C-alpha positions in Angstrom: 78.0 59.1 55.8 76.3 62.7 56.2 79.3 65.1 56.7 77.0 68.4 56.7 76.1 68.7 60.6 73.5 71.7 59.8 71.1 72.3 56.5 69.4 75.6 56.1 66.4 75.2 54.2 64.6 78.1 52.7 60.3 77.8 53.1 58.1 79.5 50.5 58.9 78.0 46.5 61.1 75.7 48.5 60.2 73.5 51.3 56.6 74.1 50.5 55.5 73.4 47.5 52.6 75.6 45.3 49.9 74.2 47.4 52.0 76.1 50.8 52.1 71.8 52.0 55.4 70.0 53.1 55.4 66.7 50.7 55.3 63.9 52.8 58.5 62.5 51.5 60.5 65.8 52.2 59.3 65.7 56.1 60.6 62.1 55.9 64.0 63.0 55.1 64.0 65.8 57.5 63.1 64.3 60.2 65.9 61.2 59.5 68.4 63.9 59.7 67.3 65.5 62.6 67.2 62.3 64.6 70.9 61.5 63.3 71.6 64.6 64.8 72.3 67.0 61.8 71.3 70.7 62.7 67.6 71.7 61.3 67.5 75.5 60.5 64.5 77.1 58.9 65.7 80.6 56.7 62.7 82.7 55.9 61.1 85.9 54.8 57.8 84.8 57.4 57.8 85.5 61.0 58.6 83.3 63.6 54.7 83.5 64.4 54.2 81.4 60.7 57.5 79.9 60.8 57.2 77.8 63.7 54.4 75.9 63.1 56.7 74.5 60.0 58.5 73.0 62.7 55.8 71.4 64.4 54.4 69.7 61.3 57.8 68.4 60.6 58.0 67.1 64.4 61.3 68.4 65.4 62.7 71.1 67.7 65.2 73.7 66.1 66.9 77.0 65.3 64.7 79.5 62.7 65.8 82.3 61.3 63.4 84.4 60.4 62.5 87.6 58.7 65.3 87.1 55.9 67.8 87.0 58.8 67.0 90.0 60.8 65.9 87.7 63.8 67.0 84.2 64.7 64.7 82.5 67.5 64.6 79.1 69.5 62.1 77.1 68.7 61.3 75.7 71.9 61.7 78.5 74.7 60.7 81.1 71.4 63.7 83.6 72.7 65.1 85.4 70.1 68.3 84.4 69.9 70.2 87.5 68.0 68.5 90.3 66.4 69.2 93.3 63.7 67.0 95.8 64.8 66.1 99.6 64.1 63.9 102.5 64.9 60.5 103.0 64.1 61.2 106.6 62.7 64.5 105.0 60.2 61.6 104.2 58.0 59.5 106.9 58.4 60.2 108.1 54.3 59.2 104.5 53.0 55.8 104.7 55.4 55.0 108.3 53.9 55.7 107.6 50.3 53.4 104.3 50.5 51.1 106.5 52.1 50.9 109.1 49.0 51.2 106.1 46.5 48.7 104.2 48.1 50.8 101.4 48.7 50.5 98.1 51.6 52.7 98.1 54.3 53.6 96.0 57.3 56.2 97.1 60.1 57.5 93.8 61.8 58.8 93.6 65.5 60.5 90.2 65.7 57.0 88.3 66.7 53.8 91.3 65.9 53.2 92.6 62.5 51.9 96.2 62.5 49.6 97.7 59.5 48.2 101.5 59.6 44.9 100.3 60.2 43.5 96.8 61.2 40.4 96.9 60.6 40.2 98.2 57.3 42.1 95.6 55.6 41.1 94.0 52.5 40.1 91.0 51.5 43.3 90.4 49.3 45.2 91.3 52.8 43.5 89.2 55.3 43.6 86.3 53.2 47.7 87.0 52.8 47.9 87.3 56.2 46.4 84.1 57.6 48.1 82.0 55.4 50.9 83.2 56.8 49.0 82.3 60.4 49.9 86.2 61.2 47.1 88.2 63.2 47.8 92.3 62.0 47.6 95.0 64.8 47.5 99.0 64.4 50.7 100.3 64.0 50.8 102.3 67.1 53.2 105.6 67.7 57.1 105.3 67.9 56.4 106.1 71.8 53.9 103.4 72.2 55.6 101.0 70.3 57.9 100.2 72.9 60.4 98.1 70.9 62.7 98.6 67.7 61.6 96.4 64.6 63.3 94.1 62.2 61.4 94.6 59.3 59.2 97.2 57.0 57.6 95.1 54.2 55.3 96.6 51.1 52.9 94.6 49.1 51.4 95.0 46.0 51.3 93.8 41.7 54.6 93.3 40.4 55.0 95.8 37.7 54.1 98.4 40.8 56.9 97.0 43.0 59.5 96.9 40.2 58.9 100.6 39.6 59.1 101.1 43.7 61.9 98.7 43.7 63.9 101.2 41.4 63.4 104.5 43.2 64.2 103.2 46.6 67.5 101.8 45.3 68.5 105.2 44.7 67.4 106.4 48.8 70.7 106.5 50.8 68.9 105.3 54.1 71.9 102.6 54.9 69.2 100.0 55.4 68.8 96.6 53.1 66.5 96.3 50.4 65.9 93.2 48.8 63.1 91.8 46.7 62.1 88.2 48.4 59.1 87.8 46.3 57.0 89.0 43.1 54.8 91.1 45.4 57.0 92.1 48.2 59.7 94.2 49.2 61.6 93.9 52.1 63.5 97.1 53.7 65.7 95.9 56.8 68.9 96.4 58.7 71.6 97.0 56.5 73.5 93.7 58.1 70.5 91.6 58.1 70.5 88.8 55.6 70.0 85.0 55.7 73.9 84.1 55.1 74.8 86.9 57.7 73.2 85.0 60.5 73.3 81.5 58.8 77.2 81.9 59.4 76.6 83.5 63.4 74.2 81.3 64.0 77.4 78.6 62.3 79.9 80.7 64.7 78.1 79.9 67.8 77.4 76.4 67.2 80.9 75.6 66.3 79.8 74.1 62.9 82.2 74.8 60.0 81.7 76.4 56.6 81.9 73.5 55.0 79.2 71.4 56.9 76.7 73.7 56.4 74.7 72.9 53.2 71.5 75.6 52.3 68.9 75.0 50.1 66.8 78.3 48.4 64.8 79.7 45.4 64.6 83.1 45.6 66.9 86.2 45.7 66.8 86.6 49.4 68.4 83.0 49.4 71.6 84.1 47.3 73.6 85.3 50.5 73.1 81.8 52.3 73.9 79.7 49.4 76.9 81.8 48.9 78.1 80.7 52.7 77.2 77.2 53.2 79.7 74.8 51.7 77.4 73.8 49.4 74.5 76.2 48.1 71.7 74.3 46.4 68.5 76.0 44.0 65.6 74.6 43.4 64.6 74.5 39.9 61.8 77.4 40.0 64.7 79.7 41.1 65.7 82.8 39.0 68.3 82.2 36.6 71.0 84.5 39.1 69.6 82.0 41.9 71.1 79.0 40.1 74.2 80.6 38.8 74.7 81.7 42.7 74.5 78.4 43.9 76.6 75.0 43.5 73.7 72.6 42.3 70.0 72.8 41.1 67.2 70.2 42.3 64.0 69.5 41.2 61.0 72.1 41.8 59.6 72.7 45.1 56.8 71.0 43.2 58.5 68.1 42.7 60.3 67.0 46.2 63.3 69.6 45.0 63.9 69.3 48.3 63.8 65.6 49.1 65.6 64.8 46.0 68.7 67.2 47.6 68.9 65.7 50.5 68.9 62.1 49.1 71.7 62.9 46.7 73.8 64.6 49.4 73.1 63.5 52.9 71.3 60.3 52.7 
């Protein structure tokens, strides 16, 4: 008997393999649980636009926690249920830093992504955004933007981001910085995290913490692994992520999500 009413799944490095695919076994086990009434929640650093197609591919409806916890969206209506947002001027020092050091950045509202100048994007950047089903737009002024933002992301080589991360850790901006991958740093609202949004959604749904199972693989997953009744790290996770989890499953290239769901739920 499956005692978990909610299953939170990270996407990149967890749900999908290194070929950016969800394997048939993993899709089948997720569908089985959804058919039994288990609530499936994708919890990801991705935007809604690059997450909703994955739910459609699996063939289920659900709730997605996107932008590393900054925006929670209902899949059927595409309605934003909750978001941690802030004004564009809060990240002015970060934008100036990136311009000075020639580091690529983007600015995200719940559904849209903006870059400095969409007409001059490199092939590498276009390929990256295309892989995530994103069409970047040129960043307007704060007045023209008309809505608050949920995430500021920089994209560069790992060594360069290691240096940027060390510098930005010294800043007192009141914003929350997290490494969401070797090549990405996200800057968000101080309360935005996968764990906080998962906690709030479980509360709204009337689901106890002990009835939540979470699976992830990177530093941005630690808060949700620690919140869940059982938190499971992928075997391709860094050591700190494994240490924060209750169990470790196989890698994302070895159907680790499927193996965990079989072990704990099916």
